[in-house]
Phi, psi and omega in degrees: 000152192220170184294330178295322181298311177301323179292322182296314179307309181292324183278330184279340183234051195296331189270352178269136193281134178207159184211130180242015177301154177297314182301314176301309181301320180293318179289335177253013180280351183202153173266200184270013181282169175295140184262111184285313176215119185286123181232151176253134175288164174290325172192164180251135178238138171259104183280139175241359182204167179296318180300324181291320171310303175305322173306308180304312181292325173302306179304309181304318181294322175302321192257353180073029182271135177282149182231127174255103180285150186212132169275245176264002176079022190267353172314144186238012176242010179074030175286343180239029174289142169295150171243167183298124176078021186265168164249149176253123178255110181272128184253013188286344174265008167263084196233026181263130167282105195280329189196137162232128181242092187296326179288331170278347187051052175218162175220154185237122181222167174273166189291332184275004175299127165300138178311299184305325175295313174308308184298317185298309180296317175305314190305321181300345175250014179070026177237172175215159167266115198292315185294124182220080174300162187297335179269030188291342178289338191224356175272145182270161172292331179293327178285326170298324174290323177302316183257012187051055199287155177255239183131196193279327183286001188300326187308325181247325197256349176086185186265183190304317181312326181285349174249002180255125181263323188201149178226145168261126189227130177256132188278168179303333184268002187095000175296128173268125184231145179241131183233167176081208194200170181250025176239158180294328183246144174177120196231018179290125181055193181291157181266084176291334175303315175300318187287320177300320183290118190084008171280357173069019186079012185262357178248340183181173182251118177280130188236355181203134187227133174248117189240150175281133173258160177238161182284136170293133188295138175297332184211140178232144177225129187243119180250137176250105178249106186269136183230162181299317184214172190283332181294315179298319179298317172306321175301336179298327180302309183286329174297318182296311182296324181286343170284352179063049169241132187256086187294161170282316183232142176209093184248147183240137181224135183262175184302309176297333168298306182299323177296323177301310184292318183294323172300325181273318189263349184076012178290177178232034186296321189285336182281000171260356176169180178262356172194155182233141169247119190238119193237130173236123175256154185214163180101184180295330170273016191298310183298321175295319186283327176303315179307314186297318175303312180295321172302312176308314179287317180296322187292339176267011175080023169284144173275095191258141181215143175267104190290146169286173192291322183294314183292323179297314179306313185299317183292318169304318184293321178297317179303314183294347173261008192280351172292327173083167186260157175299146180236126187294339185266358176240153170243108194235130179231120181267129175259171192212058178265159174228145170233163176298141189310317190293350171257011183294315179301312174297329179289314179304312182298319176296331178299307183298319179285330174292330180294324179290319184290327184264006178052046178240157174278160187214139157226162186219127168231159186210139161283081197292324185306331179240018181069018185266107179263131174243089174279145172237121183258145170207159172226164181284135180308323182302340180289339180068216185294335175303308189293316186290327184287327181288322174309309185296317181294327177293313177303315186298315179292325178299332173283314185294326177290317171308307179296320183299328183270012180086025183259195183224158182283346181206124176265339182200341183277345181090158184278321177054223181258327185293312187281359178304329186299335185245357181302322187282351177278336183260338188232130179301160183299326181292326179289316176307313184297320178292324165310305167313309189292321173305304184313310186290334174289321181279329188220066185307330179268359174065036180275344184263111180044060188291154175077012179241152164081306181238157178283134181297000000 
């Protein structure tokens, strides 16, 4: 990229807001994922309409400039990291809720709408948008679509793809296409809506989203089961399943996670046990299901309580903060693997053993209802390269063990840039080649978010 390119950008798109100052380029140069190599974009552009997105991509296609789309920058796999010579296309100002149709149980939104804002608007009609990643207060629906985000309610309501009905997408050459339907059922042709969902901006820029809404539950009950250790708490997940209860939320927190939350928020979780299994039932049968859950957990030796509403809300909110903030004295990496639920106890035990073998610290939280485990490994920054080598070895082993159990390298955060190192272990060469061919159909010049999601 040259000064001439920047000048051409300004001349070609005079009505589009952009900024090429060093401070803005640095601020928009990465998301919250690990940074392999720090890059700054050529400039940051803020689109306010579908037409502006089309203009930007026509210019990028004409000049061969790569484009990194960005929502709120809350991703944790490097999916919105800048790459050499790119522009960052921010969609955060396309933030209108265009339509809510209560009788059809759907909403139409722009990609920059905050997840929590959509839920608030839907709530006025007795409805909710089910996907609720921990970052739901600040993450955008477009970003959730890009990574096929999950969240706490995945156990019952599924991931983002399960709530997306239709998409408006601008392709690399500026062409606008619409996929999907406004009905809950529809099987005409290939499911391009599902393909775009989770494609991390590598196939097109999502500019409009039609989502399915769900009924707000008339009742919720929250059960807290404290156990001596995380392995026994994980066993509770299978016990609840065998009791034939389908919770809306089923979250697992280990002792180090609870201790960290206590230190920051003044809670008393660690004093109540060595691990917590937090379960929420909902609907007209919430109380009956909660009673079954309590009995199942108590039979395993858990200290079980039915939390009142205020305490329940506090516990769920603490779980959303369990990833923790970055600490400058530590080198910390959080993972996002998923394993079959039947292997959850074994996998968590393996995580603790590998942390000991590699002499790294570990804390574990999980969307236990669907086997999605978030181990966080860390070392002291003062250890330098020796600590980082041990950290990398632990991360590599956590992936290889999960894959050997029939798991996946990412349950909800996406591959991004950071997880490319492991993607070849999960996908056979023929599948990788098919993905490259799909990419070339939608983006023949390779200008959309290069180096993300699929192997080159």
